[in-house]
C-alpha positions in Angstrom: 8.4 -3.7 -0.8 8.2 -7.1 -2.0 6.2 -10.0 -2.4 8.1 -13.3 -1.1 6.5 -16.7 -1.6 8.9 -18.5 1.4 9.2 -22.2 1.9 7.2 -22.7 -1.6 8.1 -26.2 -1.5 7.3 -27.6 1.3 7.7 -30.1 0.9 6.4 -29.8 -2.5 4.1 -29.1 -4.7 1.1 -29.5 -5.5 1.1 -30.1 -2.1 -2.7 -29.2 -0.1 -2.6 -27.9 3.2 -2.6 -24.4 4.5 -1.1 -21.2 3.8 -1.2 -17.4 4.4 -0.6 -13.9 3.4 1.1 -11.7 5.5 1.8 -7.4 6.0 5.4 -7.1 6.8 7.6 -3.6 8.0 9.8 -3.7 10.5 8.2 -6.2 13.3 5.0 -5.7 13.0 2.9 -8.8 10.7 -0.6 -8.4 10.5 -2.1 -11.6 8.8 -3.9 -11.0 5.8 -5.9 -13.9 4.3 -5.0 -17.8 5.4 -6.5 -20.4 3.2 -6.7 -24.6 1.9 -5.6 -26.4 -1.2 -6.3 -29.7 -1.4 -9.7 -30.3 0.9 -11.4 -31.8 -1.9 -9.7 -34.0 -5.0 -9.7 -33.3 -8.7 -7.8 -34.2 -11.1 -5.5 -31.2 -11.8 -4.4 -31.7 -8.1 -4.3 -27.3 -7.4 -1.8 -27.0 -4.1 -1.5 -23.9 -1.6 1.3 -22.4 -3.8 -1.4 -22.4 -7.1 -3.9 -20.6 -5.1 -1.5 -18.2 -3.2 -0.6 -17.2 -7.4 -4.1 -17.1 -8.5 -4.7 -15.3 -5.3 -1.9 -12.9 -6.1 -3.0 -12.4 -9.6 -6.3 -11.2 -9.2 -7.5 -14.1 -11.7 -10.2 -14.2 -11.3 -13.1 -10.9 -10.1 -16.9 -11.9 -9.5 -17.4 -15.4 -9.5 -21.2 -16.1 -8.8 -22.2 -16.3 -12.8 -24.6 -15.2 -14.2 -25.2 -12.5 -11.7 -22.0 -11.0 -11.3 -23.0 -9.8 -7.7 -19.8 -10.6 -4.9 -16.5 -10.2 -5.9 -14.3 -13.1 -5.6 -12.1 -14.3 -3.3 -8.6 -14.1 -5.4 -9.8 -10.4 -6.5 -10.7 -9.3 -2.3 -7.2 -11.4 -1.6 -5.2 -10.1 -4.3 -6.7 -5.9 -3.9 -4.9 -7.1 0.3 -2.0 -7.6 -1.0 -1.7 -4.6 -3.1 -3.1 -3.1 -0.9 -0.9 -2.8 1.8 2.0 -3.6 -0.9 1.3 0.0 -3.4 -0.1 2.3 -0.4 0.8 1.1 3.3 4.7 0.5 1.9 4.5 -3.8 3.5 6.6 -5.7 1.6 3.9 -9.4 1.3 5.0 -12.7 2.3 2.9 -15.6 1.7 4.2 -18.9 3.7 3.1 -22.9 3.7 1.9 -23.4 6.7 0.6 -26.8 7.4 0.0 -29.9 4.7 -3.1 -30.5 6.4 -6.2 -28.5 4.5 -8.4 -28.5 7.8 -6.2 -27.1 9.8 -7.3 -24.2 8.5 -10.0 -22.6 10.9 -7.9 -23.0 14.3 -4.6 -21.3 11.8 -7.1 -18.6 11.2 -8.5 -18.6 15.1 -4.9 -18.4 16.3 -4.0 -15.7 13.7 -7.7 -13.1 13.5 -6.6 -11.7 9.9 -7.2 -8.8 8.6 -10.0 -10.0 5.4 -11.6 -13.0 7.1 -13.8 -13.8 10.2 -12.8 -16.6 12.7 -15.3 -19.1 10.9 -12.0 -18.6 7.9 -14.6 -17.0 5.7 -14.2 -13.3 3.7 -15.5 -10.7 5.9 -19.7 -10.0 5.0 -18.4 -5.4 4.2 -15.6 -7.4 1.6 -17.8 -9.6 -1.0 -21.3 -7.1 -0.1 -19.9 -4.2 -1.7 -21.5 -3.6 -4.6 -21.4 -2.1 -7.6 -22.0 0.8 -9.6 -23.9 -0.8 -12.4 -25.7 -3.0 -10.2 -23.6 -5.5 -11.7 -19.5 -7.0 -11.3 -18.6 -7.6 -14.9 -15.7 -7.6 -15.2 -13.9 -3.6 -17.2 -11.6 -1.6 -16.1 -13.7 0.9 -15.2 -15.3 -1.7 -12.3 -12.2 -2.9 -11.7 -11.1 0.7 -10.8 -14.2 0.9 -8.8 -13.3 -2.4 -7.1 -10.2 -1.7 -5.9 -10.9 1.5 -4.8 -13.9 0.7 -2.6 -11.4 -1.7 -1.7 -9.0 -0.3 -0.6 -11.3 2.4 1.7 -12.3 -0.6 3.5 -8.4 -2.2 4.3 -8.2 1.8 5.2 -10.8 1.5 7.5 -9.8 -2.0 9.1 -5.9 -0.9 9.2 -7.2 2.1 11.3 -9.5 0.6 14.1 
């Protein structure tokens, strides 16, 4: 198993555009997630590679302070990568796909990533997972709980 970053400097980073995470084993490739970076101008540009690394590292656990009732995209995508790598034995690959962030929905429609709907949003069932405490406040116990619940959802989606 390995994490592979394909064409991370295409053409250079930070590069705005669209990127994707894929699980690959033999000839089978499963699109996991398609994202975009650079649609909005910021002081510190966050390119596609930055977003991919942030998701891989699961940098943000919950992003809706102060209620903390929704898991963050970084955690959901990173846990999905972890699932395919550790549970299913796939290699996961990140690819820079396009230099135009507005291509995201078109590419999602074409690729049909396993954890997104046609509007490029994370599937509702991933965002609405409830914690035993009612909040996804960062603790080792809640990280383990969230990971277990996401693994179960991914197993259900993958086995359809």
